C-alpha positions as CSV (number, residue, x, y, z in Angstrom):
1,M,-20.0,-70.4,-136.7
2,N,-22.9,-69.1,-138.0
3,N,-25.1,-68.2,-134.8
4,E,-28.0,-66.7,-136.4
5,T,-31.5,-68.5,-136.7
6,T,-34.7,-67.1,-137.9
7,G,-36.7,-67.9,-134.7
8,N,-39.4,-69.8,-136.6
9,N,-38.9,-73.2,-134.8
10,G,-37.3,-74.7,-137.9
11,D,-37.1,-78.0,-135.7
12,K,-41.0,-78.6,-135.2
13,G,-40.3,-80.9,-132.3
14,A,-38.2,-78.2,-130.3
15,S,-39.7,-76.6,-127.2
16,L,-39.0,-72.9,-126.7
17,T,-36.4,-73.7,-124.1
18,E,-34.8,-76.4,-126.3
19,E,-34.3,-73.7,-129.2
20,L,-33.1,-71.1,-127.0
21,S,-30.7,-73.3,-125.2
22,A,-29.2,-74.8,-128.2
23,W,-28.7,-71.1,-129.6
24,A,-27.5,-69.7,-126.3
25,G,-25.4,-72.5,-125.4
26,A,-23.2,-72.5,-128.8
27,L,-22.7,-68.9,-128.8
28,R,-19.2,-67.7,-129.0
29,F,-17.4,-64.5,-128.9
30,D,-16.7,-64.1,-132.4
31,D,-20.4,-64.4,-133.3
32,I,-21.3,-61.3,-131.0
33,P,-21.0,-58.0,-133.1
34,A,-18.8,-55.5,-131.9
35,R,-21.4,-52.9,-131.0
36,V,-23.1,-55.5,-128.7
37,V,-19.8,-56.5,-127.3
38,A,-19.1,-52.6,-126.4
39,L,-22.5,-52.3,-124.6
40,A,-21.7,-55.5,-122.7
41,K,-18.5,-53.8,-121.4
42,S,-20.3,-51.1,-120.2
43,Q,-23.1,-53.0,-118.6
44,V,-20.4,-54.7,-116.5
45,L,-19.0,-51.6,-115.2
46,S,-22.4,-50.1,-114.6
47,Q,-23.6,-53.0,-112.6
48,I,-20.4,-53.2,-110.3
49,T,-21.2,-49.4,-109.6
50,A,-24.5,-50.4,-108.6
51,I,-23.4,-53.2,-106.3
52,R,-21.0,-50.8,-104.6
53,A,-23.6,-48.3,-104.0
54,G,-25.9,-51.0,-102.7
55,A,-23.4,-52.3,-100.2
56,G,-22.8,-48.7,-98.9
57,L,-26.1,-48.3,-97.1
58,P,-27.4,-49.9,-94.0
59,L,-30.1,-52.1,-95.7
60,G,-27.2,-53.4,-98.0
61,R,-24.7,-53.9,-95.1
62,S,-27.5,-55.9,-93.4
63,L,-27.7,-58.4,-96.6
64,I,-23.8,-58.8,-96.0
65,R,-24.2,-59.5,-92.4
66,A,-27.0,-62.2,-93.1
67,F,-25.5,-63.8,-96.1
68,G,-21.8,-63.0,-96.5
69,P,-19.6,-60.8,-98.4
70,P,-19.9,-60.1,-102.2
71,L,-16.7,-62.1,-102.9
72,Q,-16.9,-65.6,-101.4
73,P,-15.0,-68.8,-102.3
74,D,-18.5,-70.4,-103.3
75,P,-19.4,-68.7,-106.4
76,R,-23.2,-69.6,-105.5
77,G,-23.1,-67.5,-102.4
78,S,-21.3,-64.5,-104.3
79,A,-23.7,-64.6,-107.1
80,R,-26.8,-64.4,-104.7
81,V,-25.1,-61.3,-102.5
82,L,-24.1,-59.6,-105.6
83,A,-27.6,-59.8,-107.0
84,G,-29.2,-58.4,-104.0
85,L,-26.7,-55.6,-103.6
86,G,-27.1,-54.4,-107.1
87,S,-30.8,-54.3,-107.4
88,W,-32.4,-52.5,-104.5
89,L,-31.3,-48.9,-105.2
90,N,-32.6,-48.9,-108.8
91,L,-29.2,-48.3,-110.2
92,D,-29.2,-51.5,-112.4
93,D,-29.6,-51.3,-116.0
94,T,-32.8,-52.3,-117.9
95,A,-33.5,-53.7,-121.4
96,Y,-36.3,-54.7,-123.6
97,A,-37.2,-56.6,-121.5
98,G,-36.4,-56.6,-117.8
99,H,-33.8,-55.5,-115.2
100,L,-31.0,-58.0,-116.6
101,S,-27.9,-57.2,-114.8
102,N,-28.8,-58.4,-111.5
103,S,-28.5,-62.0,-112.8
104,T,-26.9,-61.7,-116.2
105,V,-23.8,-59.9,-115.1
106,T,-23.6,-61.0,-111.5
107,V,-23.7,-64.8,-111.8
108,P,-21.0,-64.9,-114.6
109,L,-18.8,-62.6,-112.8
110,A,-19.2,-64.9,-109.7
111,Y,-18.4,-68.0,-111.8
112,G,-16.0,-66.3,-114.1
113,R,-13.9,-65.5,-111.1
114,A,-14.1,-69.2,-109.7
115,L,-13.3,-70.8,-113.0
116,G,-10.8,-68.2,-114.2
117,L,-12.7,-67.2,-117.4
118,D,-11.0,-64.7,-119.5
119,G,-12.7,-61.2,-120.6
120,A,-14.0,-62.7,-123.9
121,R,-15.7,-65.9,-122.2
122,L,-17.2,-63.6,-119.4
123,L,-18.6,-61.2,-121.8
124,T,-20.1,-64.1,-123.9
125,A,-21.6,-65.7,-121.0
126,I,-23.1,-62.3,-119.9
127,V,-24.6,-61.5,-123.5
128,A,-25.9,-65.1,-123.7
129,A,-27.7,-64.6,-120.3
130,N,-28.9,-61.3,-121.5
131,E,-30.6,-62.7,-124.6
132,C,-32.1,-65.5,-122.6
133,A,-33.3,-63.5,-120.0
134,A,-34.6,-60.8,-122.1
135,R,-36.7,-62.8,-124.5
136,V,-38.5,-64.8,-121.6
137,T,-39.5,-61.7,-120.0
138,A,-40.5,-60.1,-123.3
139,A,-42.7,-63.1,-123.7
140,A,-44.6,-62.2,-120.2
141,T,-44.2,-58.4,-120.5
142,L,-47.8,-57.9,-121.0
143,G,-48.7,-59.3,-117.7
144,P,-48.9,-58.5,-114.1
145,F,-45.3,-57.9,-113.6
146,R,-42.6,-55.7,-115.2
147,G,-39.3,-54.3,-114.0
148,Q,-37.8,-55.4,-110.8
149,T,-41.1,-57.1,-109.7
150,A,-40.6,-59.7,-112.8
151,A,-38.5,-62.0,-110.6
152,H,-38.3,-64.6,-113.5
153,T,-36.0,-62.4,-115.4
154,S,-33.3,-63.3,-112.6
155,L,-34.4,-67.0,-112.6
156,V,-33.6,-67.2,-116.4
157,G,-30.5,-64.7,-116.4
158,A,-29.1,-66.8,-113.6
159,V,-29.5,-70.1,-115.1
160,A,-28.2,-69.0,-118.5
161,G,-25.2,-67.2,-117.1
162,R,-24.0,-70.2,-114.9
163,M,-24.8,-72.7,-117.7
164,H,-22.6,-70.8,-120.4
165,A,-19.8,-69.9,-117.7
166,E,-19.6,-73.7,-116.9
167,G,-19.9,-74.5,-120.7
168,L,-22.7,-77.0,-120.1
169,P,-24.4,-78.8,-123.1
170,A,-27.8,-77.4,-124.3
171,H,-29.7,-80.3,-122.6
172,A,-28.5,-79.0,-119.2
173,W,-29.8,-75.7,-120.0
174,V,-33.2,-77.1,-120.6
175,E,-33.5,-79.2,-117.6
176,A,-32.1,-76.4,-115.3
177,L,-34.7,-73.9,-116.9
178,G,-37.2,-76.3,-116.5
179,L,-36.6,-76.6,-112.9
180,A,-35.9,-73.0,-112.1
181,L,-39.4,-71.9,-113.8
182,S,-41.6,-74.6,-112.2
183,M,-42.4,-72.3,-109.2
184,P,-41.6,-68.7,-109.9
185,P,-41.8,-66.0,-107.5
186,W,-45.0,-64.0,-107.5
187,T,-43.8,-60.6,-106.3
188,L,-46.2,-58.8,-103.7
189,A,-46.3,-55.0,-103.8
190,R,-46.9,-54.6,-100.4
191,A,-43.4,-56.4,-99.4
192,Y,-41.5,-55.1,-102.5
193,V,-42.3,-51.4,-101.8
194,G,-43.3,-51.2,-98.5
195,S,-40.5,-53.4,-96.5
196,D,-36.8,-54.3,-96.1
197,A,-38.0,-57.4,-98.4
198,R,-37.1,-54.9,-101.3
199,V,-33.2,-56.1,-100.9
200,L,-34.1,-59.4,-101.6
201,G,-36.0,-58.9,-104.9
202,A,-33.0,-60.3,-107.1
203,Y,-31.3,-62.2,-104.2
204,L,-34.0,-64.9,-103.9
205,P,-34.7,-65.7,-107.6
206,V,-31.0,-66.0,-108.1
207,A,-30.8,-68.3,-105.1
208,M,-33.6,-70.3,-106.5
209,A,-31.6,-70.4,-109.9
210,M,-28.6,-71.7,-108.2
211,D,-30.5,-74.4,-106.5
212,A,-32.1,-75.3,-110.1
213,C,-28.7,-75.8,-111.6
214,D,-27.4,-77.7,-108.5
215,A,-30.6,-80.0,-109.1
216,Q,-29.7,-80.6,-112.5
217,A,-26.1,-81.4,-111.8
218,A,-27.5,-84.2,-109.6
219,G,-29.5,-85.7,-112.2
220,M,-33.0,-83.7,-112.0
221,A,-34.8,-82.5,-114.9
222,G,-37.8,-80.0,-115.4
223,A,-40.3,-79.8,-118.2
224,A,-38.8,-78.9,-121.3
225,D,-42.0,-77.4,-122.4
226,I,-42.4,-75.2,-119.2
227,L,-42.8,-71.9,-121.1
228,E,-45.5,-72.7,-123.7
229,H,-47.5,-75.8,-122.2
230,P,-51.1,-74.7,-121.4
231,A,-50.3,-75.2,-117.7
232,G,-46.8,-73.7,-117.8
233,F,-45.1,-70.4,-117.1
234,L,-46.8,-68.2,-119.9
235,A,-50.3,-69.3,-119.2
236,Q,-49.8,-68.1,-115.5
237,F,-47.5,-65.2,-115.8
238,A,-48.7,-63.4,-119.1
239,T,-52.0,-61.6,-119.6
240,V,-51.2,-61.7,-123.4
241,P,-48.5,-64.5,-123.9
242,L,-45.9,-63.7,-126.6
243,P,-44.2,-67.1,-127.1
244,E,-42.8,-66.2,-130.3
245,S,-40.5,-63.5,-128.4
246,V,-38.6,-66.3,-126.9
247,V,-36.8,-67.2,-130.4
248,A,-37.6,-64.3,-132.8
249,G,-34.5,-63.5,-134.6
250,L,-31.8,-65.2,-132.7
251,G,-28.6,-63.8,-133.8
252,R,-30.1,-60.9,-135.4
253,R,-32.5,-59.1,-132.8
254,W,-29.7,-58.6,-129.9
255,H,-32.0,-57.6,-126.8
256,T,-28.5,-56.3,-125.6
257,E,-28.9,-53.4,-127.9
258,T,-31.7,-52.0,-126.1
259,L,-29.9,-51.6,-122.8
260,S,-30.7,-48.4,-120.9
261,F,-28.1,-47.0,-118.4
262,K,-29.2,-45.9,-115.1
263,V,-27.2,-43.1,-114.1
264,R,-28.9,-41.9,-111.0
265,P,-30.8,-44.4,-108.3
266,C,-34.4,-43.8,-109.3
267,G,-37.1,-45.5,-111.4
268,P,-39.2,-46.8,-112.9
269,G,-40.1,-44.0,-115.3
270,I,-38.6,-41.4,-113.1
271,D,-35.7,-40.9,-114.5
272,A,-36.6,-38.3,-117.1
273,A,-38.3,-36.2,-114.4
274,V,-35.2,-36.2,-112.1
275,D,-33.2,-35.3,-115.1
276,C,-35.5,-32.5,-115.6
277,A,-35.3,-31.3,-112.1
278,V,-31.5,-31.4,-112.3
279,E,-31.5,-29.1,-115.2
280,L,-34.0,-26.7,-113.8
281,H,-31.7,-26.5,-110.5
282,R,-28.8,-25.7,-112.7
283,A,-30.7,-22.8,-114.5
284,L,-32.5,-21.3,-111.4
285,G,-30.5,-22.5,-108.5
286,G,-32.2,-24.3,-105.6
287,P,-35.5,-22.6,-105.1
288,R,-36.8,-21.1,-101.9
289,M,-39.8,-23.0,-100.6
290,A,-41.8,-20.0,-100.1
291,E,-41.3,-19.0,-103.8
292,V,-42.9,-22.1,-105.0
293,R,-46.5,-22.6,-105.3
294,E,-46.5,-26.1,-107.4
295,V,-44.2,-28.4,-109.1
296,V,-46.4,-30.1,-111.9
297,V,-44.7,-33.3,-113.4
298,S,-46.3,-34.5,-116.6
299,A,-45.6,-38.1,-117.7
300,S,-46.9,-41.1,-119.5
301,A,-49.7,-43.3,-118.4
302,Y,-46.8,-45.7,-117.1
303,T,-45.1,-43.3,-115.0
304,V,-48.3,-42.2,-113.6
305,A,-49.5,-45.5,-112.8
306,V,-46.4,-46.5,-110.8
307,H,-46.7,-43.2,-108.7
308,G,-50.1,-44.3,-107.8
309,I,-48.7,-47.5,-106.3
310,V,-45.9,-45.9,-104.6
311,A,-47.7,-43.3,-103.2
312,D,-49.5,-45.4,-100.8
313,Y,-46.2,-46.3,-99.1
314,E,-44.8,-42.8,-98.8
315,N,-44.7,-41.6,-95.2
316,G,-42.4,-38.5,-95.2
317,P,-39.1,-39.0,-93.6
318,D,-40.3,-42.4,-92.3
319,T,-40.6,-43.9,-95.7
320,V,-38.9,-47.2,-95.9
321,V,-35.6,-46.9,-97.8
322,G,-36.6,-49.3,-100.6
323,A,-39.5,-47.2,-101.4
324,L,-37.6,-43.7,-101.8
325,P,-36.0,-44.6,-105.1
326,L,-39.6,-45.1,-106.3
327,S,-40.8,-42.0,-105.0
328,L,-41.5,-39.5,-107.6
329,P,-42.2,-36.5,-105.4
330,Y,-39.2,-37.3,-103.2
331,T,-36.5,-37.7,-105.9
332,V,-37.8,-34.6,-107.9
333,A,-37.8,-32.6,-104.9
334,T,-34.3,-33.6,-104.0
335,A,-33.1,-32.8,-107.5
336,L,-34.6,-29.4,-107.6
337,L,-33.1,-28.4,-104.2
338,S,-29.6,-30.1,-104.4
339,G,-29.1,-30.4,-108.2
340,G,-28.5,-34.1,-108.1
341,L,-29.6,-37.5,-106.6
342,S,-27.2,-40.0,-105.1
343,V,-27.6,-43.0,-102.8
344,A,-26.8,-40.5,-100.0
345,D,-30.2,-39.2,-100.5
346,F,-31.9,-42.1,-99.1
347,T,-30.3,-42.1,-95.8
348,A,-29.9,-39.7,-92.7
349,P,-29.4,-37.0,-92.6
350,A,-30.7,-36.2,-96.1
351,V,-34.0,-38.1,-95.7
352,R,-34.8,-36.3,-92.7
353,D,-34.5,-32.8,-94.3
354,R,-37.7,-31.3,-93.7
355,E,-37.3,-28.8,-96.7
356,R,-37.2,-31.9,-99.3
357,W,-40.5,-33.4,-97.8
358,A,-42.3,-30.0,-97.7
359,L,-41.3,-29.4,-101.3
360,A,-42.3,-33.2,-102.2
361,A,-45.8,-32.4,-100.9
362,K,-46.1,-29.7,-103.5
363,V,-45.5,-32.1,-106.5
364,R,-48.5,-33.0,-108.5
365,V,-48.3,-35.8,-111.2
366,R,-50.5,-35.3,-114.3
367,H,-51.0,-37.6,-117.2
368,D,-49.8,-36.5,-120.6
369,G,-51.1,-38.2,-123.7
370,R,-48.5,-37.4,-126.1
371,M,-45.9,-38.9,-123.7
372,T,-47.9,-42.3,-123.5
373,R,-48.0,-42.4,-127.4
374,D,-44.2,-41.7,-127.6
375,L,-43.8,-44.4,-124.9
376,L,-45.3,-47.0,-127.1
377,R,-43.6,-45.9,-129.9
378,G,-40.3,-47.1,-128.2
379,E,-39.2,-50.6,-127.9
380,A,-38.5,-50.4,-124.2
381,P,-40.2,-50.8,-121.8
382,F,-43.0,-52.7,-123.6
383,G,-43.7,-50.9,-126.9
384,E,-42.1,-53.7,-129.0
385,A,-44.4,-56.2,-127.0
386,I,-47.4,-54.3,-128.1
387,R,-46.3,-54.1,-131.6
388,Q,-45.8,-58.0,-131.4
389,A,-49.1,-58.7,-129.9
390,G,-51.3,-56.4,-132.2
391,D,-54.7,-56.8,-131.5
392,R,-53.9,-59.2,-128.8
393,A,-52.7,-56.2,-126.6
394,R,-56.0,-54.6,-126.4
395,P,-56.9,-56.1,-123.0
396,W,-53.6,-55.3,-121.3
397,L,-53.8,-51.7,-122.8
398,D,-57.2,-51.1,-121.4
399,R,-55.9,-52.1,-117.8
400,L,-53.0,-49.6,-118.2
401,G,-55.7,-46.9,-119.0
402,V,-54.8,-46.4,-122.6
403,A,-57.6,-48.4,-124.3
404,G,-57.8,-47.8,-128.2
405,V,-54.1,-47.3,-128.5
406,V,-52.4,-50.1,-130.7
407,P,-49.4,-49.1,-132.8
408,I,-49.6,-49.9,-136.4
409,A,-46.2,-50.8,-137.1
410,G,-45.1,-54.4,-136.7
411,P,-42.0,-55.8,-134.7
412,A,-38.7,-54.4,-135.3
413,P,-36.6,-56.7,-137.6
414,T,-33.4,-55.6,-135.4
415,F,-32.9,-53.5,-132.1
416,E,-29.9,-51.3,-133.8
417,R,-32.1,-48.4,-133.1
418,A,-34.1,-49.2,-130.1
419,T,-35.4,-46.6,-127.9
420,K,-36.8,-45.9,-124.6
421,H,-39.2,-43.0,-124.2
422,T,-40.1,-42.7,-120.7
423,G,-40.4,-38.9,-121.0
424,A,-41.3,-36.4,-118.5
425,R,-41.7,-32.4,-118.1
426,V,-41.3,-30.7,-114.8
427,E,-43.1,-27.4,-114.4
428,L,-42.2,-24.9,-111.6
429,R,-45.0,-22.7,-110.8
430,M,-44.0,-19.7,-108.5
431,A,-46.0,-17.7,-106.0
432,D,-45.5,-14.7,-108.1
433,G,-47.1,-16.4,-111.1
434,S,-43.8,-17.1,-113.1
435,K,-43.3,-20.4,-114.5
436,F,-40.3,-22.4,-115.5
437,S,-40.0,-25.8,-117.1
438,R,-38.0,-28.5,-118.6
439,G,-38.7,-31.8,-120.6
440,R,-37.1,-34.7,-121.9
441,S,-38.3,-37.7,-124.2
442,I,-35.5,-40.0,-123.4
443,P,-33.9,-39.9,-119.9
444,L,-30.1,-39.5,-119.6
445,G,-28.8,-43.0,-120.3
446,G,-32.0,-44.4,-121.9
447,A,-31.9,-46.5,-125.0
448,G,-31.5,-44.1,-127.9
449,P,-29.2,-42.5,-130.3
450,H,-27.2,-40.5,-127.6
451,T,-26.7,-43.4,-125.3
452,R,-25.5,-45.5,-128.3
453,S,-22.9,-43.0,-128.8
454,H,-21.7,-42.0,-125.1
455,H,-22.6,-45.1,-122.8
456,R,-19.1,-45.5,-122.2
457,A,-18.7,-42.1,-121.0
458,L,-21.9,-42.3,-119.0
459,V,-21.0,-45.5,-116.9
460,V,-17.6,-44.2,-116.4
461,R,-18.9,-41.1,-115.0
462,K,-21.2,-43.1,-112.7
463,F,-18.5,-45.2,-111.6
464,V,-16.4,-42.3,-110.6
465,D,-19.1,-40.3,-109.1
466,G,-19.8,-43.4,-106.8
467,G,-16.2,-43.3,-105.7
468,G,-14.5,-45.3,-108.2
469,D,-10.9,-44.9,-109.6
470,R,-11.1,-43.5,-113.2
471,G,-7.9,-45.7,-114.0
472,I,-9.8,-48.8,-113.0
473,A,-12.8,-47.7,-114.9
474,G,-10.7,-47.5,-117.9
475,R,-9.6,-51.4,-117.9
476,F,-13.2,-52.2,-118.7
477,A,-12.8,-50.9,-122.3
478,E,-10.3,-53.7,-122.8
479,L,-12.1,-56.2,-120.8
480,D,-12.4,-58.6,-123.7
481,R,-8.6,-58.6,-124.3
482,L,-7.9,-59.5,-120.4
483,S,-6.7,-62.7,-119.4
484,G,-8.6,-64.9,-116.5
485,P,-6.2,-63.6,-113.6
486,E,-6.6,-60.0,-114.7
487,V,-10.3,-60.3,-114.8
488,A,-10.4,-61.8,-111.2
489,G,-8.0,-59.1,-110.1
490,L,-10.1,-56.3,-111.6
491,L,-13.1,-57.4,-109.9
492,E,-11.5,-57.8,-106.7
493,R,-10.0,-54.2,-106.8
494,C,-13.6,-52.9,-107.3
495,L,-15.3,-54.9,-104.8
496,T,-12.6,-55.9,-101.8
497,E,-13.3,-52.4,-100.5
498,V,-17.1,-53.1,-100.1
499,E,-17.9,-53.9,-96.4
500,G,-17.4,-57.5,-95.4
501,S,-15.4,-58.5,-98.3
């Protein structure tokens, strides 16, 4: 079938969810370009690694005690727990737009296992869910929520993932999406950054989405125009609504191609700074505290803004675990001293290391205007939205503190060359007056030429570094050729060792 549409709403009577659902529900494996399939295979392995990591720390084990193991007889329960475990350490992958995998991978995995889907059908459900979740998130990207705080990403991804896995018709998608988006979560920074509620950040919206699907199956229906109605979702969740993003270039602009793979547990906007700190450690060795006068991190306005929010919740060794991956001073200091950053750095004894916190206290963050301009040049995390909005983006840019910077170029016709320029420069200023620095424009694993060529190697290393078997990782390269029982067996081999399974 030809699954490409113009996204110009050829059926004048169709709502946004109707047009999106008709396209996504009809998507088949042969409609997806091979390069997109390859990215989706890497996405699955990467998210499974994040789930394993999230289950390995005390807060993840608390989630399992509360709601059950990752693999349960009821796929609804599995989907919720898998979502929660994979999200809270910031090891989940991102795209333009949103943290997709917490719903778009976990729900198809849960339902694929229950329904016996083969690898090709599983990957098709994942790509369909990616495209739906990313497009709705893009439409609201110029608003109060981005990244994991945009819980609506998981609402849409979970509904789409389940609908496609179950093979339901387009009208069921529309009804379930209308129900799921009727009362979307409004994330509070105080709870998300400053408490254990962080582990529920993807769990709760995926649970809501499962309830919406169940309600639809029982005969309930939501509003078909929930996105674009003057009293609907975009009116409340977008400062600059971009409804055209929902259906733009369906079958041509593959949002899956904008994926960035998280190789270390940190973010948002921290990845490049940690990469630089790792490079400095390799070049110089771990610096002695007495030798370091100051650590200056230069970054875009986005990274500086996130740092300002998280700083209010930092409390040295007593910082809540959910805030640690978001702490630029702690993650950079850890990488400078140890040469890396892993989930073990967010629990004792590492988190109580006085030297880390002493070095973290010497970290200074400053805005770099060039990096902000580079940030807006890339598609992710919101450059493409600003290009799509044009002059409409000015009020949102004013709030970000970059008034007057509106990209001249229009929206990208495809995402085959998408980039994510969340760059940083780390400069060590020593007591003797010497200086050492490293800089990156795109973090390791970020969308760009290197990741497009090496994403498989990056996620295999992520899986192996997280304690996974290289032979098991190799099976994901042929995921599209595996039968239903083989897919289920592979998933169980990856996750049955997780505590409580």
